[in-house]
Kinemage of the C-alpha trace (Angstrom):
@kinemage 1
@onewidth
@group {chain A} dominant
@subgroup {mainchain}
@vectorlist {calphas} color= white
{ca unk a 1} P 0.000 0.000 0.000
{ca unk a 2} L 2.683 2.513 1.010
{ca unk a 3} L 4.629 1.978 -2.213
{ca unk a 4} L 1.554 2.677 -4.363
{ca unk a 5} L 0.745 5.826 -2.387
{ca unk a 6} L 4.304 7.103 -2.666
{ca unk a 7} L 4.257 6.440 -6.413
{ca unk a 8} L 1.054 8.452 -6.700
{ca unk a 9} L 2.527 11.318 -4.679
{ca unk a 10} L 5.577 11.259 -6.957
{ca unk a 11} L 3.262 11.405 -10.004
{ca unk a 12} L 1.511 14.449 -8.536
{ca unk a 13} L 4.829 16.115 -7.674
{ca unk a 14} L 5.991 15.630 -11.291
{ca unk a 15} L 2.720 17.116 -12.573
{ca unk a 16} L 2.706 20.790 -11.499
{ca unk a 17} L 0.315 21.748 -14.325
{ca unk a 18} L -2.153 20.008 -16.634
{ca unk a 19} L 0.520 19.828 -19.337
{ca unk a 20} L 2.994 17.868 -17.218
{ca unk a 21} L 0.160 15.650 -15.938
{ca unk a 22} L -0.738 14.568 -19.462
{ca unk a 23} L 2.928 14.262 -20.437
{ca unk a 24} L 3.543 11.918 -17.498
{ca unk a 25} L 0.502 9.819 -18.412
{ca unk a 26} L 1.823 9.579 -21.968
{ca unk a 27} L 5.211 8.334 -20.766
{ca unk a 28} L 3.650 5.543 -18.704
{ca unk a 29} L 1.348 4.529 -21.532
{ca unk a 30} L 4.226 4.348 -24.014
{ca unk a 31} L 6.292 2.286 -21.574
{ca unk a 32} L 3.364 -0.153 -21.463
{ca unk a 33} L 3.219 -0.459 -25.253
{ca unk a 34} L 0.499 2.061 -26.136
{ca unk a 35} L 0.972 3.607 -29.572
{ca unk a 36} L 0.693 7.368 -30.018
{ca unk a 37} L -1.843 8.614 -32.577
{ca unk a 38} L -2.008 12.099 -34.081
{ca unk a 39} L -5.343 13.761 -34.795
{ca unk a 40} L -4.064 15.172 -38.086
{ca unk a 41} L -2.990 11.746 -39.407
{ca unk a 42} L -4.877 8.696 -40.648
{ca unk a 43} L -5.273 5.965 -38.037
{ca unk a 44} L -4.428 2.346 -38.706
{ca unk a 45} L -5.842 0.311 -35.822
{ca unk a 46} L -5.865 -3.403 -35.056
{ca unk a 47} L -7.883 -5.700 -32.810
{ca unk a 48} L -5.978 -6.147 -29.561
{ca unk a 49} L -4.160 -2.842 -30.099
{ca unk a 50} L -3.464 -0.173 -27.475
{ca unk a 51} L -3.398 3.509 -28.452
{ca unk a 52} L -3.596 7.055 -27.165
{ca unk a 53} L -4.211 10.514 -28.603
{ca unk a 54} L -3.838 13.924 -26.962
{ca unk a 55} L -5.357 17.303 -27.699
{ca unk a 56} L -3.785 20.635 -26.733
{ca unk a 57} L -1.170 18.768 -24.696
{ca unk a 58} L -3.563 18.934 -21.727
{ca unk a 59} L -6.250 16.351 -22.565
{ca unk a 60} L -5.741 12.712 -23.470
{ca unk a 61} L -7.708 9.641 -24.486
{ca unk a 62} L -6.120 6.191 -24.227
{ca unk a 63} L -7.980 3.145 -25.501
{ca unk a 64} L -7.481 -0.590 -25.765
{ca unk a 65} L -9.373 -2.559 -28.422
{ca unk a 66} L -10.604 -6.096 -27.665
{ca unk a 67} L -9.340 -9.039 -29.698
{ca unk a 68} L -12.803 -9.955 -30.927
{ca unk a 69} L -16.026 -8.143 -31.760
{ca unk a 70} L -16.522 -4.860 -29.899
{ca unk a 71} L -19.824 -4.613 -27.999
{ca unk a 72} L -19.371 -1.077 -26.719
{ca unk a 73} L -17.143 1.215 -24.692
{ca unk a 74} L -16.093 1.074 -21.041
{ca unk a 75} L -15.025 4.630 -20.206
{ca unk a 76} L -13.442 6.334 -17.195
{ca unk a 77} L -13.136 10.127 -17.281
{ca unk a 78} L -11.158 12.410 -14.953
{ca unk a 79} L -9.519 15.819 -15.359
{ca unk a 80} L -5.967 17.152 -15.491
{ca unk a 81} L -6.462 20.711 -14.226
{ca unk a 82} L -6.703 22.073 -10.682
{ca unk a 83} L -7.589 25.524 -9.290
{ca unk a 84} L -4.560 27.822 -9.275
{ca unk a 85} L -3.290 31.220 -10.411
{ca unk a 86} L -2.652 31.859 -14.101
{ca unk a 87} L 0.079 34.349 -14.974
{ca unk a 88} L -1.060 37.235 -17.160
{ca unk a 89} L 0.799 38.657 -20.132
{ca unk a 90} L 3.453 41.290 -19.255
{ca unk a 91} L 3.300 40.146 -15.630
{ca unk a 92} L 6.007 42.188 -13.887
{ca unk a 93} L 4.819 44.970 -11.566
{ca unk a 94} L 7.414 47.145 -9.818
{ca unk a 95} L 6.523 48.438 -6.346
{ca unk a 96} L 8.171 51.710 -5.267
{ca unk a 97} L 11.320 50.815 -7.161
{ca unk a 98} L 12.153 48.069 -4.653
{ca unk a 99} L 9.993 44.982 -5.227
{ca unk a 100} L 8.825 43.131 -8.327
{ca unk a 101} L 5.635 41.099 -8.192
{ca unk a 102} L 3.753 39.172 -10.879
{ca unk a 103} L 0.290 39.951 -12.192
{ca unk a 104} L -1.952 36.866 -11.917
{ca unk a 105} L -5.610 35.911 -12.133
{ca unk a 106} L -7.715 33.097 -10.735
{ca unk a 107} L -8.105 29.841 -12.595
{ca unk a 108} L -11.070 27.999 -11.095
{ca unk a 109} L -12.682 28.242 -7.668
{ca unk a 110} L -9.802 28.614 -5.218
{ca unk a 111} L -9.445 28.829 -1.453
{ca unk a 112} L -7.287 31.915 -1.768
{ca unk a 113} L -5.884 32.014 1.759
{ca unk a 114} L -4.219 28.614 1.333
{ca unk a 115} L -1.827 30.086 -1.238
{ca unk a 116} L -0.364 32.597 1.210
{ca unk a 117} L 3.078 32.119 2.785
{ca unk a 118} L 3.955 29.002 0.775
{ca unk a 119} L 6.915 28.396 -1.555
{ca unk a 120} L 5.596 28.681 -5.109
{ca unk a 121} L 6.988 28.378 -8.600
{ca unk a 122} L 5.913 28.490 -12.246
{ca unk a 123} L 4.911 25.685 -14.621
{ca unk a 124} L 3.030 25.310 -17.886
{ca unk a 125} L 4.140 25.555 -21.482
{ca unk a 126} L 5.893 27.902 -23.883
{ca unk a 127} L 5.371 28.215 -27.627
{ca unk a 128} L 8.109 29.098 -30.116
{ca unk a 129} L 8.609 29.109 -33.901
{ca unk a 130} L 5.304 30.690 -34.832
{ca unk a 131} L 3.180 28.306 -32.774
{ca unk a 132} L 4.685 25.125 -34.235
{ca unk a 133} L 6.951 24.170 -31.330
{ca unk a 134} L 5.363 23.672 -27.916
{ca unk a 135} L 7.456 22.795 -24.873
{ca unk a 136} L 6.358 22.037 -21.330
{ca unk a 137} L 8.288 23.984 -18.715
{ca unk a 138} L 8.558 23.951 -14.941
{ca unk a 139} L 10.866 26.070 -12.827
{ca unk a 140} L 11.968 23.447 -10.287
{ca unk a 141} L 13.002 25.720 -7.458
{ca unk a 142} L 11.330 27.922 -4.871
{ca unk a 143} L 10.743 31.102 -6.826
{ca unk a 144} L 7.754 33.028 -5.467
{ca unk a 145} L 5.740 33.719 -2.348
{ca unk a 146} L 2.494 35.564 -1.605
{ca unk a 147} L 3.200 37.188 1.786
{ca unk a 148} L 0.444 37.717 4.302
{ca unk a 149} L -0.154 41.066 5.968
{ca unk a 150} L 1.138 40.986 9.560
{ca unk a 151} L -1.401 40.692 12.353
{ca unk a 152} L -0.064 43.994 13.715
{ca unk a 153} L -1.282 45.727 10.540
{ca unk a 154} L -4.705 44.106 10.578
{ca unk a 155} L -5.803 43.303 14.114
{ca unk a 156} L -9.159 42.048 12.805
{ca unk a 157} L -7.596 39.457 10.487
{ca unk a 158} L -8.707 36.454 12.517
{ca unk a 159} L -12.296 37.605 12.238
{ca unk a 160} L -12.134 36.951 8.503
{ca unk a 161} L -10.488 38.553 5.476
{ca unk a 162} L -12.008 39.038 2.046
{ca unk a 163} L -9.096 38.701 -0.359
{ca unk a 164} L -8.901 40.741 -3.540
{ca unk a 165} L -6.916 38.866 -6.181
{ca unk a 166} L -5.622 42.028 -7.854
{ca unk a 167} L -4.323 43.593 -4.652
{ca unk a 168} L -3.813 40.825 -2.076
{ca unk a 169} L -2.721 37.759 -4.046
{ca unk a 170} L 0.102 38.869 -6.336
{ca unk a 171} L 3.284 36.837 -5.733
{ca unk a 172} L 6.601 38.456 -4.808
{ca unk a 173} L 9.168 37.696 -7.504
{ca unk a 174} L 12.271 39.839 -6.972
{ca unk a 175} L 13.854 43.091 -5.913
{ca unk a 176} L 13.772 46.327 -7.903
{ca unk a 177} L 15.285 46.081 -11.350
{ca unk a 178} L 17.764 43.391 -10.308
{ca unk a 179} L 15.585 40.407 -11.187
{ca unk a 180} L 15.202 38.999 -14.671
{ca unk a 181} L 11.867 39.402 -16.453
{ca unk a 182} L 9.971 36.140 -16.053
{ca unk a 183} L 10.142 35.312 -19.763
{ca unk a 184} L 13.911 35.717 -19.734
{ca unk a 185} L 14.242 33.577 -16.612
{ca unk a 186} L 12.243 30.776 -18.228
{ca unk a 187} L 14.241 31.140 -21.453
{ca unk a 188} L 17.484 30.716 -19.511
{ca unk a 189} L 16.090 27.657 -17.733
{ca unk a 190} L 15.311 26.164 -21.157
{ca unk a 191} L 18.550 27.266 -22.827
{ca unk a 192} L 16.923 29.484 -25.453
{ca unk a 193} L 16.729 33.218 -26.172
{ca unk a 194} L 13.825 35.107 -24.606
{ca unk a 195} L 12.717 36.470 -27.978
{ca unk a 196} L 12.135 32.909 -29.202
{ca unk a 197} L 9.159 32.601 -26.833
{ca unk a 198} L 6.137 33.803 -28.787
{ca unk a 199} L 3.419 32.533 -26.471
{ca unk a 200} L 2.904 30.829 -23.131
{ca unk a 201} L 0.370 29.342 -20.726
{ca unk a 202} L 1.948 29.602 -17.295
{ca unk a 203} L 0.563 28.924 -13.825
{ca unk a 204} L 1.711 29.125 -10.227
{ca unk a 205} L 2.117 25.837 -8.417
{ca unk a 206} L 2.635 24.867 -4.790
{ca unk a 207} L 6.155 23.554 -4.240
{ca unk a 208} L 5.293 21.537 -1.136
{ca unk a 209} L 5.532 17.823 -1.754
{ca unk a 210} L 2.863 15.288 -0.903
{ca unk a 211} L 3.143 13.528 2.467
{ca unk a 212} L 1.752 10.565 4.366
{ca unk a 213} L 0.663 11.457 7.900
{ca unk a 214} L -1.665 10.474 10.730
{ca unk a 215} L -1.227 8.309 13.838
{ca unk a 216} L -0.877 5.205 11.658
{ca unk a 217} L -0.288 6.794 8.269
{ca unk a 218} L -3.999 7.045 7.497
{ca unk a 219} L -3.880 10.288 5.539
{ca unk a 220} L -2.202 11.792 2.527
{ca unk a 221} L -1.747 15.514 1.935
{ca unk a 222} L -0.713 16.947 -1.405
{ca unk a 223} L -1.454 19.657 -3.935
{ca unk a 224} L -3.831 18.821 -6.796
{ca unk a 225} L -5.433 15.691 -5.301
{ca unk a 226} L -8.532 16.991 -7.091
{ca unk a 227} L -8.307 15.450 -9.610
{ca unk a 228} L -4.871 13.898 -10.146
{ca unk a 229} L -5.751 11.224 -7.601
{ca unk a 230} L -8.432 9.927 -9.988
{ca unk a 231} L -6.171 10.420 -13.027
{ca unk a 232} L -3.530 8.239 -11.378
{ca unk a 233} L -6.030 5.560 -10.370
{ca unk a 234} L -7.541 5.349 -13.849
{ca unk a 235} L -4.056 5.173 -15.376
{ca unk a 236} L -3.094 2.224 -13.177
{ca unk a 237} L -6.318 0.457 -14.086
{ca unk a 238} L -5.753 1.140 -17.787
{ca unk a 239} L -2.223 -0.241 -17.632
{ca unk a 240} L -3.323 -3.480 -15.972
{ca unk a 241} L -6.861 -4.058 -17.262
{ca unk a 242} L -7.250 -6.123 -20.447
{ca unk a 243} L -10.454 -5.614 -22.463
{ca unk a 244} L -12.710 -8.593 -23.200
{ca unk a 245} L -15.773 -7.525 -25.173
{ca unk a 246} L -15.636 -3.759 -24.703
{ca unk a 247} L -13.072 -1.188 -25.787
{ca unk a 248} L -11.547 0.389 -22.687
{ca unk a 249} L -11.265 4.172 -22.756
{ca unk a 250} L -9.296 6.262 -20.258
{ca unk a 251} L -10.195 9.931 -20.732
{ca unk a 252} L -8.396 12.883 -19.150
{ca unk a 253} L -10.112 16.178 -19.897
{ca unk a 254} L -8.734 19.672 -19.269
{ca unk a 255} L -10.563 22.810 -18.087
{ca unk a 256} L -13.062 21.102 -15.769
{ca unk a 257} L -12.372 23.770 -13.157
{ca unk a 258} L -13.474 26.557 -15.528
{ca unk a 259} L -16.533 24.994 -17.145
{ca unk a 260} L -15.122 22.505 -19.679
{ca unk a 261} L -16.290 24.548 -22.687
{ca unk a 262} L -12.994 24.382 -24.614
{ca unk a 263} L -11.849 22.215 -27.521
{ca unk a 264} L -10.146 19.927 -24.989
{ca unk a 265} L -12.836 20.014 -22.278
{ca unk a 266} L -15.578 17.523 -21.414
{ca unk a 267} L -18.123 19.601 -23.363
{ca unk a 268} L -16.031 19.315 -26.547
{ca unk a 269} L -16.291 16.692 -29.287
{ca unk a 270} L -12.896 15.178 -28.373
{ca unk a 271} L -14.313 11.893 -27.079
{ca unk a 272} L -16.928 11.609 -29.829
{ca unk a 273} L -14.340 12.414 -32.520
{ca unk a 274} L -12.009 9.741 -31.166
{ca unk a 275} L -14.678 7.060 -30.946
{ca unk a 276} L -15.939 7.774 -34.450
{ca unk a 277} L -12.423 7.418 -35.817
{ca unk a 278} L -12.076 4.099 -33.991
{ca unk a 279} L -15.332 2.980 -35.600
{ca unk a 280} L -14.133 4.153 -38.994
{ca unk a 281} L -10.929 2.121 -38.648
{ca unk a 282} L -13.005 -1.036 -38.052
{ca unk a 283} L -15.674 -0.238 -40.697
{ca unk a 284} L -18.359 0.314 -38.062
{ca unk a 285} L -21.235 2.345 -39.490
{ca unk a 286} L -22.831 5.435 -37.953
{ca unk a 287} L -25.867 3.363 -37.045
{ca unk a 288} L -23.739 0.708 -35.393
{ca unk a 289} L -21.880 3.434 -33.475
{ca unk a 290} L -25.220 4.373 -31.922
{ca unk a 291} L -25.786 0.719 -31.076
{ca unk a 292} L -22.396 0.538 -29.355
{ca unk a 293} L -23.174 3.657 -27.316
{ca unk a 294} L -26.451 2.137 -26.144
{ca unk a 295} L -24.496 -0.695 -24.562
{ca unk a 296} L -21.692 1.464 -23.129
{ca unk a 297} L -20.993 2.864 -19.671
{ca unk a 298} L -18.960 5.768 -18.288
{ca unk a 299} L -17.471 6.315 -14.839
{ca unk a 300} L -16.997 10.044 -14.270
{ca unk a 301} L -14.287 10.140 -11.602
{ca unk a 302} L -13.818 13.428 -9.751
{ca unk a 303} L -13.122 13.668 -6.044
{ca unk a 304} L -15.866 14.079 -3.445
{ca unk a 305} L -16.269 15.940 -0.153
{ca unk a 306} L -15.633 13.869 2.948
{ca unk a 307} L -17.263 14.705 6.279
{ca unk a 308} L -15.127 17.438 7.841
{ca unk a 309} L -13.876 16.670 11.386
{ca unk a 310} L -14.355 20.277 12.565
{ca unk a 311} L -17.565 20.932 10.647
{ca unk a 312} L -19.568 17.702 10.378
{ca unk a 313} L -22.723 19.823 10.166
{ca unk a 314} L -21.760 20.811 6.613
{ca unk a 315} L -22.486 17.273 5.371
{ca unk a 316} L -25.877 15.869 4.393
{ca unk a 317} L -27.682 14.209 7.349
{ca unk a 318} L -27.812 10.731 5.777
{ca unk a 319} L -25.109 10.646 3.068
{ca unk a 320} L -21.840 11.073 4.921
{ca unk a 321} L -18.666 9.741 3.287
{ca unk a 322} L -15.499 9.447 5.371
{ca unk a 323} L -11.842 9.231 4.421
{ca unk a 324} L -10.703 5.612 3.988
{ca unk a 325} L -14.334 4.525 3.787
{ca unk a 326} L -14.201 3.663 0.098
{ca unk a 327} L -15.389 4.968 -3.255
{ca unk a 328} L -18.026 7.702 -3.109
{ca unk a 329} L -21.053 7.484 -5.411
{ca unk a 330} L -22.352 11.019 -5.952
{ca unk a 331} L -26.009 11.994 -6.353
{ca unk a 332} L -27.757 15.264 -7.202
{ca unk a 333} L -31.479 15.792 -7.630
{ca unk a 334} L -30.984 18.410 -10.369
{ca unk a 335} L -28.531 16.116 -12.184
{ca unk a 336} L -25.345 18.073 -11.541
{ca unk a 337} L -24.105 14.489 -11.207
{ca unk a 338} L -25.189 11.837 -13.732
{ca unk a 339} L -25.874 9.086 -11.204
{ca unk a 340} L -29.326 7.527 -11.325
{ca unk a 341} L -30.756 4.296 -9.932
{ca unk a 342} L -29.481 2.167 -12.798
{ca unk a 343} L -25.944 3.551 -12.948
{ca unk a 344} L -25.649 3.480 -9.147
{ca unk a 345} L -26.606 -0.192 -9.122
{ca unk a 346} L -24.017 -0.939 -11.809
{ca unk a 347} L -21.308 0.868 -9.816
{ca unk a 348} L -22.229 -0.910 -6.601
{ca unk a 349} L -22.033 -4.203 -8.464
{ca unk a 350} L -18.560 -3.300 -9.754
{ca unk a 351} L -17.429 -2.450 -6.212
{ca unk a 352} L -18.873 -5.718 -4.920
{ca unk a 353} L -17.045 -7.756 -7.537
{ca unk a 354} L -13.821 -5.882 -6.813
{ca unk a 355} L -14.270 -6.393 -3.059
{ca unk a 356} L -14.081 -2.698 -2.193
{ca unk a 357} L -16.387 -0.576 -0.018
{ca unk a 358} L -18.562 2.236 -1.360
{ca unk a 359} L -20.248 5.268 0.198
{ca unk a 360} L -22.790 7.842 -0.980
{ca unk a 361} L -22.644 11.621 -1.231
{ca unk a 362} L -25.311 14.255 -1.704
{ca unk a 363} L -25.194 17.964 -0.964
{ca unk a 364} L -27.138 19.334 1.951
{ca unk a 365} L -30.404 20.500 0.426
{ca unk a 366} L -29.670 24.081 1.450
{ca unk a 367} L -26.105 24.167 0.025
{ca unk a 368} L -25.402 24.465 -3.692
{ca unk a 369} L -22.864 22.025 -5.073
{ca unk a 370} L -20.594 21.946 -8.071
{ca unk a 371} L -20.786 19.957 -11.274
{ca unk a 372} L -18.290 17.691 -12.966
{ca unk a 373} L -17.520 15.797 -16.196
{ca unk a 374} L -20.360 13.343 -16.656
{ca unk a 375} L -23.230 15.561 -17.765
{ca unk a 376} L -21.124 17.705 -20.069
{ca unk a 377} L -19.569 14.692 -21.732
{ca unk a 378} L -22.967 13.000 -22.082
{ca unk a 379} L -24.178 15.891 -24.241
{ca unk a 380} L -21.635 14.751 -26.842
{ca unk a 381} L -21.544 11.002 -26.124
{ca unk a 382} L -24.891 9.993 -24.565
{ca unk a 383} L -24.232 6.903 -22.477
{ca unk a 384} L -25.343 5.605 -19.113
{ca unk a 385} L -22.924 7.023 -16.540
{ca unk a 386} L -22.201 7.362 -12.849
{ca unk a 387} L -20.358 10.093 -10.949
{ca unk a 388} L -17.935 8.880 -8.324
{ca unk a 389} L -14.874 10.173 -6.484
{ca unk a 390} L -12.574 9.624 -3.544
{ca unk a 391} L -13.425 11.406 -0.280
{ca unk a 392} L -11.182 14.317 0.586
{ca unk a 393} L -10.999 17.387 2.797
{ca unk a 394} L -10.213 20.995 1.832
{ca unk a 395} L -11.148 20.579 -1.821
{ca unk a 396} L -9.667 23.405 -3.939
{ca unk a 397} L -7.097 24.245 -1.289
{ca unk a 398} L -3.474 24.618 -2.349
{ca unk a 399} L -2.855 21.544 -0.154
{ca unk a 400} L -5.591 18.919 0.160
{ca unk a 401} L -6.147 15.874 2.391
{ca unk a 402} L -7.389 12.362 1.564
{ca unk a 403} L -7.193 8.786 2.875
{ca unk a 404} L -4.419 6.313 2.091
{ca unk a 405} L -6.711 3.301 1.633
{ca unk a 406} L -9.069 4.872 -0.881
{ca unk a 407} L -6.640 4.999 -3.812
{ca unk a 408} L -6.243 1.227 -3.682
{ca unk a 409} L -10.031 0.815 -3.564
{ca unk a 410} L -10.417 3.002 -6.643
{ca unk a 411} L -7.757 1.172 -8.659
{ca unk a 412} L -9.282 -2.223 -7.853
{ca unk a 413} L -12.786 -1.116 -8.828
{ca unk a 414} L -11.576 0.472 -12.069
{ca unk a 415} L -9.556 -2.633 -12.993
{ca unk a 416} L -12.643 -4.768 -12.409
{ca unk a 417} L -14.694 -2.453 -14.630
{ca unk a 418} L -12.162 -2.574 -17.438
{ca unk a 419} L -11.915 -6.367 -17.310
{ca unk a 420} L -15.661 -7.168 -17.179
């Protein structure tokens, strides 16, 4: 158990942005014999083959084709992005000729205070040569910090602070005119000239590594558990699960935290495009594609809220998932989650066959909840689906908490799903 957890924490540490997350997934897939496909090229596929395709460098679909006739698709979807700060263009701001800070904006729904007083750095991608060369970058040293205001300067701080991103949350980068412009610093890190960088998508990331803690090692803490924990679990299942009658699809979407309405998000045609090209390669007609969808199933895997030890009243009275209590099946009366009676029964059956526990989650009826991948994806690829996750605390914090046992439960259930 400890080895698997430490491998997952290492995966998260090596994935400071969505681009590195997908790159690391690609490396593990290729090591396991998956063949890379390009969207702009013709696909030659074979029964028993294993393939993957990426879009924008931040979304990915891996699939394994059964040896015999394909009856449908077994799909697991998760997402590569996490709430953070995105660096704006021309980011340097000089303060009174002494400090340099960076201009940033929110990406997703963040707990802003958790980003204060932590070692931060920059990761993402740069684009050179007129948009034709894209390179993932990560400054692998403590580079930035967002300093708090001292209690002496705000005696009411512990009564609550409303943070303004433009004034309170800009990271300190250097002193006066002594520091390099950020673009030049990144260029030096990459061994190129600053003027070669024609575009970039750069984000702040928390430099603190993931840890195992608790009286008996019951808990894990790490940045980006939402949703790299589910990405990692689905990857392990994909690497070890062999399809029988259904094509196995592992889907990693980007931009879930900002609505998914991008060409690489869950609301895009990425999954549908990929499946139709698979059908084309095996001479499956449009009508038969609809038949395959009717017999398919999707697991939308995005982490869930566990009961909070200091605020148990925030949880629903009768649906109360706990850390290390197993996979969480998520319900919502207004269908923010796709789970219904049929898909819940299928998921419970999968958990039973895998020998893992399951729990249920629903929002308190007087608290609005968020949405996730399932519904948006279903608008493009209408299949029966269930929303699940692993229970965690402090969702959307810069440093989140989950249970050590739950990752193993998720991998086992996903492997069972892929092999049935």
